[in-house]
N, C-alpha and C positions, 0 to 999 in steps of 0.2 A: 477192616474197620467195621463197625456195626451197621448191618443192613438198615436198621430202623432209622438211622440218621440220614440216610439218603433222601428220604422224603422231606426232611427239614431244610435241606441245603438250597432248594429252589427258592425259598423265601429270602435267602441272602444274596442271590446272584445279581439282582437288580442293582443293589448298592455296591457289591463287591466288584462288579465289572468296571465301575468308575473309580474304584479304590477309595471310596468315601463312606462315611457313616451316614445313617439316615438323616442326621441333623445338619450335615454340611450344606452350605449354601443358603440356609435360612437365616435371615438377619433379625436377630432378636435383641440387638443392643439397645434399642430405644425403650424397651420394656424393662425399666429399672426395678419394677416390683416383682418380676418373675423370679421364682425359686431357682430356676436353672438358667444357664447361659449357653446358647447354641453357638456353633461356629459363626464367625462373621461372614458377611457376604463375600463371595469370590469375585474379585475384579477381573476384567478381561486382561489376559496376559499381553505384555508388550510385544512388538515385533522384535525378533532376534535374528541377527545375521552373523554368519561365521564364514568368512572368505578363506581363511588359512588357519584352521585350528591347530594349535601346538600341543603336543602331548606333554604331560608332566615329566619332570626330570627323573622321578622314581618309576622304574618299569613296573614294579609291583603296585600298580594303581588301577582302579576302575575309573574310567573317565568318559564324559559325554559332552555334547555341544548344545544340549537343550535341557531345560528343567524336567523333573519328573512330573508326570500328570497322573500316574497310576501307582498306588502304594505297593501293590504286590509285585508288579513287573519292573518298576523303575527306581523306587526309593532306595536309599543307601543306609545300611545298618551301622550304628555305633553302639558300644556298650562297655560297661565296666565290671561285668560279671553278675551284678545284681540289677542294675538299671540299664535300660537300652532305649534307643530312639531310632526313628526312621526319618531321613532327611530328604525333602523333596526339592528345595532350592529354587522356587519360583522367583522371578524378578518382581512382578507386581504384588505377589503375596507368597510368603514362605510358610510352609507348615512343618513343624517338628512334632511328630507323634511319639509319645514316650510310654514306657512300661516299667513295672517293677515285678520281678519274677515271683514275688510272694502275694500279689493281689489276686486272691482266689475266693470265689464263693464255693459252698459245699462244706462237707464235714468229714469226719473219719468213718462215718457209717458206710457199709458196703453197698448201699443203693443210693448214695447221695454224692455223686461225682462232682456236681457243680460245674464250674468252668473257670478257666484262666480269663482274666479281664484286662482290657486296656486301662491305663491310668489317666491319660489326658493328652492335651495338645497345647502347643504354643503356636499361635498364629501371629505372624509379623507382616503387616500390610504396609507396603511402600507407598507413602503419601506423595512421593515425588518421582514416581516411576516414569522412565523415558525409554524409548526404543534402544535396544542394547546391541552391541557388537562384541566380538571376541569372548563370547560366553563359554565358560568351561565349568563343569561340575565334576568333582573328583573325590574318590576315597583312597587315601594312601594306606595300604595295608601295613607298611613298615612302621609308620608313625601312629596309626589308628586315629588320624585326623581327617575329617571330611572338609572340603572347601568349595566355595563358589567364587568365581571372579568374572567380571564383565566390565565393559566400558559403556558409558552413556552420557551424552551431552558434554563431552570433554572431560569427564571425571572417570577415574578408575576405582571400582568398588570391589572389595573382597569380604568374604565371610569365612569363618572357621568354626567347626563344630567338633566337640569331643566329649566322651564320658570318662571321667578320671576315676581310676580305682584308688589311688592314694588319697585323693581329696573328697571322694564320694559324691561328686557333683557332675552334672552336665554343664558344660560351658560353651557359650556361643559368642563370637565377636564379629560385629559388623564394622567395617572401616571404609572411609572415603580418603583417598590418597592425598588430594590437594586442598580441599576446603571443607567447610562445615555444610555438607550437602545431604546428610542423612535426616530424613523426616519419616518417622515410623509410628504406626499404631500397633500396640502389643496386647494380645488377649491370651489369658491362661484359662483353658477349658477343662473342667472336671468331667471325665467321661462317665462317671458313675452317679453324680448327684448334684449337690448344692453348688451354686456359682461361686467363683472366687471373689475375695475382697481385694481391692486395689488401693495402693497409696502411690505416691511419687517415687518410692524406693522399691516397689515390687508388688507382689501379690501372693496370696496363699489360699488354699482350699483344703477341706478335710471332710471326712464322712465315716460312717460305719455301715458295713454290709450286714445282711440279715443273719449271717453266721457269727456275728460279734466281732469280726475283724475291723479294726480301726485303721484308717489310712490318711495320709496328709502329704501335701506338696507345698513347697515354698520357693518362690522365684525372686531373686534380687536383680534389679536393673541398675547398672552404672553407666555413666556417659561422660564424654569429654565435650565441652562446649554445649551449646544448644539450651533449650528450655523444655522442661518436662511438666506435664499436667496429668491428673488422674481423675477419673469418674468412677461410678459404680460399674461401668462396662469395660474399662480398660485403661491403659496408659498410652499417652501420646508424647512423643519426643520430636521436637522441631529443630532443624538446623544444627545437628550434632556432627562432630567429626568421627566419633567412635562411640559405639554402644556395646556393652558387654552384659550378658545375661548368665546368671548362675542359677541352676535349679537342683533341688534335692527332693526326693520323695521316698517314702517308706511305708511300712505297715507294722503292726504289732505282732507279726508272726514270730514264733519262738520255737525252733525245731525240736528242742529237747523237753519242753514243758508238757505237762499232762494233757492239756487241751490245745496245744500248739499256739497258744496266744499268751502274751505277757505285756504288762505295761498299760498305761492309759493315754488318752489323747493329750493331756498336758505334757507328759513325758515325751511323746512322739514329736509334738510341736517344738519342744525345747531342743530336742536332738537335731532336727533338720534345720531349725533356725541357727543353731550354733555351727552346723556344718556349712551352711551357706555364708554365714558371717566370716568364718575362717577362710573360706575360699576367696571371698571378696577382699579381705585384708591382704591376701597374698597377691591378688591381681591376676589377670588372665595369662600373662606371659609366664609367670612362675608356675601357675597351675598347669599350663600346657607343657612346659619343660619337664615337670615332675611326671606328668602323664606319659610323655614320649619315652622317657627313661624307663619307667616302670614297664610299659608295654614291650620295649626292646629287650628287657631281660628275659622274656619268654619267647617272643617272636623270632629274634635273631639267632636263636640256638640252631636253627636249621636253614640252610640256604640251598636252593635248587635252581640250577640254570641249565638250559638246553641251547646248544649252539644254533644260531639262525633264528631264534625267537624274535619276532617283529613286534614293536610297540608303537607303531606310527599311526594306528587307526583307533578311533573311539571304541570302547569295549563292545558296544552293540554291533558295530560293523565287523569287529574282529571275530565275533561269534559266527558270522555268516560268510566270512571270506573263504574258508575251506582251502587254504594253502598250507604247506608244511610249516612255514614261518609263523603264520597266524595260529595254527593249531598248537604249535609248541609254546607260544606265548599263552594261549588259553590254558594249556595243561599246567604251566607254571602257576598261573593265577588260580586255577581250580585247587591245586595242592595247597597253596598258601592261604587261599580264602577260607578253606576249612579250618586251618590252624587259627587264622584271625578270628573267625566266628566262635571257635572254642574258647579263646581268651576272652572275647567280648561277652559270652553268655554263661560261662561256668567258672566263676570265682565267687568268693564271699560266702553268703548264707548257704547252709547245707540243703539246697534244693537243686535237683538235676535239671538240665535243659529239657524243655518239653518239645512237642511236635514242631514248634516254630522257634526253638531256642529260647528266647524271651521276648520276641517281637510279635505283637498281635494287635490287629486293628478292630477285631470283631467282639461285640459284647457290650455295647453302650447302653447304659440305663436299663439293666435287667435282661439284656440279651445274652446269648452264649456265643463263644467262639466256635468255628468249624471244628468238629471232633472234640470240642471243649478245649482244644489245644492242650490235650492232656498228657500225662506221663504214660505212654502206651508201651506195654511190656511184652509184646510178642515179636518185636524186632526193633521198634523205633528208638526207645530210649537207650537200648544197648548200642545200636549203631551210632548214636550221638557220641559215644565214647570210644569207638574203635580207633580213632587216630590219636587219642590222648597219650598213650604210652609210647608207641613207635615213633611219633613225631615230636617227642621230647617235651611233652606238656603234662607230666605226671601230676603236677599241682592242680591242674584243671580237672583231673579225674576225681579229686577229693570231695567236691560237693555231692556227687552221686554216691560215692562209697560211704561217706558219712551218713547220708540219707538212708541208705540200706541198713547200716548199723543201728541208727536211731530207731527205725521202725521195726526191724526184726527183733531187737532186744527190748523193746518197750514192754514193760511188765503189764500183761493183760491188754496190750495194744491190739489194734484191729488186725494186723497181720497174724498175730498169734491166735486171735479169735477166728480168723479165716480157717486156720488148721483145725481148730476145735469143731467148727461147724461141719467139717468133713469127717468127723469122728476120730481124729488123730489127736491124742493128748500130748503131743510134743511138737516142737518146731514152729514153723511159720510159713505162710503162703501169701503171695502177692496176686491180687486179681489183675486182669489184663488192662483195663482202662482205669488208671489211678489218678489221684490228686496229691497235693503236697501234705495233706493231713493223714495219709495212709488209707483214705477212703477210696471208693471206686463206684462205677456203675455196676449193674448186675450182668454186664456182658461177659459171657463165658464163665460165670462163677460155677465152680465145681466141675468144669469141663476142660480147664487148662490151669493146672496147679504146678507146672514144672518151672515157672518163672524163677522160683527161689534158687534152683540149680543154676540157671543162666546168670542170675545176679551174682552168685558166688564165684563164677568164673572171672568176673571183673575184680573181685577182691584178690583172688589168686594171681591174676595177671599183674596187678599193681605190685604185689610182692615180687613176682618173677622178674619184673623189669627193674625194680629199685633195690631188691635184696634187703628190704627194711624189715628186720625181724621183730622190731618193736610193734610196727603196724600189724604184722602177721599175728603176733601173740595177743595184743590187746584188742584189736578190732576184728580182723578177718577170722581168726580161729573160732571164737565163740559163735559167730554167725554161720560159718560153714558147718560146724558141728551140729548146730540146731537144725539146719536144713537136712543134714544127714539123718538126724533123729526122726524127722518127719518121714523121710522116704524109707527108712528101715521099717517103720510101722505101716506105711502106706502101700508098699509093694505087695502084690498078690501072686499066687501060683498061676502059671500059664494056663490059659483057657483050653489050649489044645493038648495039654498034658506033656509038653516037651521037656518039662523039668526046670524051666527057667522062671525068673521072676519078672513081673510086668508092672508098668505104671498103669493103673486103672483109669478109665473114663477120661481119656485125653483126646485132643484133636490135633490135626497138623495145620498150624496157621497158614493160610486161612481158608482151608477147604477140607472136605472129607467128613465122613460120619464120625461122631464121637465114639471112641472104642479103646480097648486096651492096646498098649504096646505100639504106639506110633513110633516110627523111626526117630522122630524129633525128640520125643520124651525119653526114649531109651538111651539115645546118644548123650543127652544132657545129664541124666542121672549117672551114667557111667563116668562121665567127666567129673562130676561132683565127687563121687567116691574116690576116684583116682587122685584128684588134686587135694582132697582132705587127707588122704593117707600120706601124700608127699609133705603136706604141712606138718603133720604129726612127726614125720621123720626129721624134718628140719628143726623143729622146736624141742623134740624129746617128749616123753610121756608127761613129766611133771609140768613143764611150761605149757603144753597143749591142753592139759586137763583130761587126757585120754589114757587109760591104762591098757595093759596087754589084752584084757578081755574085750575092750571096745575095739581095739585094732583088729583082733581076730573076727569079731562080729562084722565089721565093715568089709574085711577081706572075703569072708564067706558070702556076704550078700553080693559083692562085686563079682566073685567067681560064678555065681549062679545067675547073675543079672543078664537078661537078654540085651545085647549090645546095640540092637537096632540096625544091624548091617547084614542085609541079605539081598540076593539078586533075583529078579523075576524072570519069567520065561523069555522075555525080549532082551535080556542082558542089561536091564536098567536096575539101578538101586531102588529097592522097594520103599515106598513112602509109608505103607501100612503093612502090618503083619497079617491082618484078617480081611483085606480086600485088595484087589488088583489096583495098580496105578491107573489113573483115569485117562480117558482118551485125550489125544493131543489136539486141542482146539486153540484158536487164536486167543491171545490174552485179552482182547477187547470184545469177545463175542457177546457177552451178556454183562452189562454194567451192574445189574441189580440181582445177580445170582445169589442164591442162598448158600452161604459158605459152609453149611453143615451137610451138603449133599455133593455128589460127584459132579462138579461143574466144569472144570477144565484142567488140562494138564499144562498148557502154555500159560502158566500162572505167575503172578508177580513174586509170591513167596517161594523160596527154595528151602523149605523148612527141614526136609529130610537130608540136606547136605551140611548140617551143622558141624559134623565131624570132619568135613573138608575145610571149611572156614566158617566161623573163627576158630574151630577146634582143630585137632591134629591127628585124630584117630583114623581118618581115611588118608592113607599114605602108601605110595608104591612100595616103600621099604617094609611096610607091615603086612599088606595083603594086596598084591598087584591086581587080582581079579576084582576085589571090592573097589579099588581105585579106578579101574577101567569102567566099572559099572556106574560109578558116581559121575565120571566125566561124560559118559554116554547119556546119563539122565540129565545132566546140566545142558548138553546140546539139545536134547529132546524138549527141554522146557522152553527153549526159544529165547531170542534176544529182545523181543518187544516187551516192554514192561514200564511201569511207573518209574520215576527218577530214582528213588531210593533202591528199587529192585535192580535197576541197571547197575547202580553203584555196588551192590552186593555181588553181582555177577563179575565185576572187574576183579575183585579179590578172589573169587572162586576160580576164574580162568587163570589168574596169576598162580594160584596154588597148583593148578593143572600144568604149570610151566608152559602154557600156550601163549606166547607173547603176541602172536597175531590176533588171536581172539580176544585177549585182554584189551589190546589197543582198539580193536573194532568196537568193543563194548564201551570203552571210554568215549570214543567218538559218538556213539549213539547216545550216551548220557549227555554229552556236551552239545547236542544239536539245539539250535535256537528255536524258541517257541514264544508265542504271545497268548497261547490258549489258556483260559482259566475255566474251562468246562471239561466235560468228560471225554477224554480221548485215550487215556491209559498209556500214553507214549512218553511221558516225562519230558525231558529237555530242560534247558536253562533259559530263564528270563534275561532281559537286558542287564539286570543287576546281578546276574550269575546265581541267583537263588534257584533252588531246585523245584521244578514244577511237579505238582501232583494232580490227581484227577478231581480237584476241587477248585474253589475260588481262592485258595491260598497256597503258598508254598509249604513244603515239608522239609525241614532243615536237615533231617538225617541223611538225605541224599547228598548234600554237600559234605557232610562229615564222612559218609561212606566212600565217596570218591577220593577224598584225601587219603583215607586208609588204603584204598585200592592202589593208588599210585605208589604209595610207600611199599606196598606188598609186591608190586612189579619190580621194585628196585632192591628190596631187602626183605628176606623172610627170616624172621627170628623164631626158630623152632626150639623145642625143649632140648634137642640133641645137637643143634648146630645153627650157625648163622649162614644162610645161603645168600650169596652175592649175585646181584643182577639176574634173578631167576626168570624174569619175563620182560627183558629189555627189547622194545620194538625197534625195527629199523629206522623209524621216524625220529627216534631219540639216539641216533648213532653216536653223537658226541655230546657229552654233558658232564655234570658234576653235582654231587649232593654231599653236604656236610652236616653232621649233627643228628642223624637218625639214631634212635635208641634200639638196643637189642636186649633180649633176656640175659640176665647176668649183670645188668647196669654197665653196658658198654656203649660208647658213642662212636659212630662209624662215619668216616669220610671216604668218599670214593670219587674217582674221575675215570672216564672211559673214552676211548677213541676208536672210531670205526666199529663200534659195537663190542669192543673188548676192554676188559678192565685194564687200566693203565697205572693208577696209583690207589693205594689203600692205606688208611691210617685208622688206628683204633685207640681210643682212650678208655682205660680200664678204671672205672670209678671205685669199684669195690675190691678189685684184686682177685676176681674169680678166674678159674681156668676157662679157656675159650676154644671152641672148635669152629673152623671156617670151612665153607664148601664153595668151590668154584673149579672149573676145569683146569687140570694140571697144577693145582695149587700146591701139591707136594713138592714142586720144584722151587718154591718161593724161599726168599731170604727174609728173616725177621730181625729187626733192629729195635732195641729199646731206645727210643729217642731221649728219654730222660737221663739215661746213663751212658748212651752211646755204644752199648755193648750188643753183640749179636746174641740171639736167643736160640737155644737148642730146642727144637720141637719135641713134644712127647710122642707124637706120631705124625707121619706124613705119607699117607698112602693114597695114590690115585688123585681124587678130587678133594681130599679132606686134609686139613692141617690143624693140629691141636698143640697148644702150648700153655704154660702157666703165665700169669700176669701178676703185677704188683699194683696195689691200690694207688691211684693218682698218676700212674705212668702211662705214657703214650707209646704206641708201637707202629712202626711202618713196615709194611709187607710188600716186597718187590718180586714180581714175576720176571724171569729171564725173557729176553726178546724172542727167543726161540719157542717159548711156550705158546701154544695155540689152543683154542677151544671154541665152542659155539653153543648155541642154544640146545642143539640135539643132545649134547653131553649132559645137560641138566635133567634129563628124564631118566637117567640110569638109577637103578634102585640103590646103588651104593653111594649116591650123592646126597 
């Protein structure tokens, strides 16, 4: 990240350490003439006693026996793809902080990044708070409903929180089980400006940012029994049995419009008022049921269970237990949490998940989020989408992919202007630190132009997993071709005269001098040309818009291109062509190092290993010496790193087929931390969000860990589907169903004592399949749909190939005599 931002972060730490905004705790409610309304005063929390806490019935739940007091470390996230909220669950006062992923200041200008902004808060103060027992705060990943329950003064209280995608609202329900015992004060706080206006039915606020973006929120309050009053400061409900709150918020962001904005304030208000009214008419129960069903259609596609996983302790204690049963439960939660967060943060409007998904507390009244909570493109936004295809959430990939297409093909848009400013009259370029308008900061402008190639790999991956030729033809192909057009003109002859083509003026995120032919840039452009040629082959010349001359041009450039794969004198994969790898220093030696100098080798980024993961060009079957150098370089880099960097290393070690080191890295990623300052060691907070070296989490670590666990269990390669490539002994017995593979296959596996026991494949598109696992040539294949045995096309050693039919399921059975182990997986013919 940008060195210059480090100096600004200290200003935020005082407030961030408490998980509060600067306005929190100031009581401004009596000042009815004030333009703004600050958060209400925070009452003292009641005493909470838990003698025998009971876990929720759903094992895939995060649960705790105390309210959250820190937004970063303890609050629980909910979201519907566009809108999100963090739930704290206090008894004396509840805070629900909410965001909408389009609330941004800034513009499309290349030096006007702006910042992602918080939208507001709902504060619910309990006017009848009593000491509590049996308190439990929970987030059910399977239903995407958060809840709080506790007993007080002979009454049982429950609360439920959700963000509905079908109904486009956040819904909150407070209930008293026996009597009308709910007495609440409700405040709706605008994080950016004017105070809300209140009536007995709810509240609303609106405003306009300096970039012209209009925003608004509407809250509807419904209640059973009791009496409601409203003042200019809030709503008060006394002696109710049930209180329901519906909230909708939005902006006038329009991803395909010329200036990214459309509509006016009356239209926005009419839209959200209609949305809230429709939800209110349905009632909480129906909204919740529709929400659970909708979430289940995505979440329940993949089930992952490990034998012996224990679910008896609260999640924060589970993190520190460090037993095999606790670790297995944490690993299941990490895997499914990343999928949950993907569903919650990446649906709806064509805006990708940012550094914090869509959850952000920083930037009240003119402030900025840490790192602007931006769309950071030298690893972060890409890692956000690593689990989307392999964990069966292709739909959640689309907001990012559509964002790429919208901005890359925007006629005269900023991404095209970025290329022109580099002197290239074709194609498009993404700057490193970006916003939703296609704008950016000036960070690394002209020094890191290879993001377009990295972005295009996501377009190709979506096609590879879905086999959607319409998507490939209409969306991916024009963008990929335009990126190729840029690099065809951008490449230069090698400075050392070796006859290759080089990417000029690049750096290796985030260290080293800016220079030609970094391994990172060369590997990415190689991949871009290869995948574009494959796309042309799939579509044909006419549908792809590429004639024979263009194909010949790409092939000639690819043949001459430096591939970024060479070995140094120490047997390491070189990170740079024109300088040696830097000395191996500890990853936290210098927090404020200049990332354009040789600062450390034990570094969070592993940029020169792109072709190992997420790419496929470093492989023992292609070049065993390059593969060995890459693995030696990965080991030399070290295990200590920020959370997202540890997550990347999980997948890298999985690609190395090193189950022990992949699992060791996962354990390092999953260590418990409470630190919100600079230690560069990562870890997970109580709420399982991934710690970074700042006062906030960075969500790509959660996504990267999910992808890493999937990679340990299934590697979907262009030439084969590798089964259980890095299964650790701690996961000796388990099962996973629903993982996706290239070719649009759904895979189900169970294993016992570390060996594959059952395998089932659903062929969605009817593509031929090649499987890899020790002694797989001895397997029997049965088409479950027809009941017939299938004759393989080839069955040699560890590989098995056969044709499939669209919509048919296949079971593959190994004879009991077949044995294998992890060592077999390192063979080049596997």
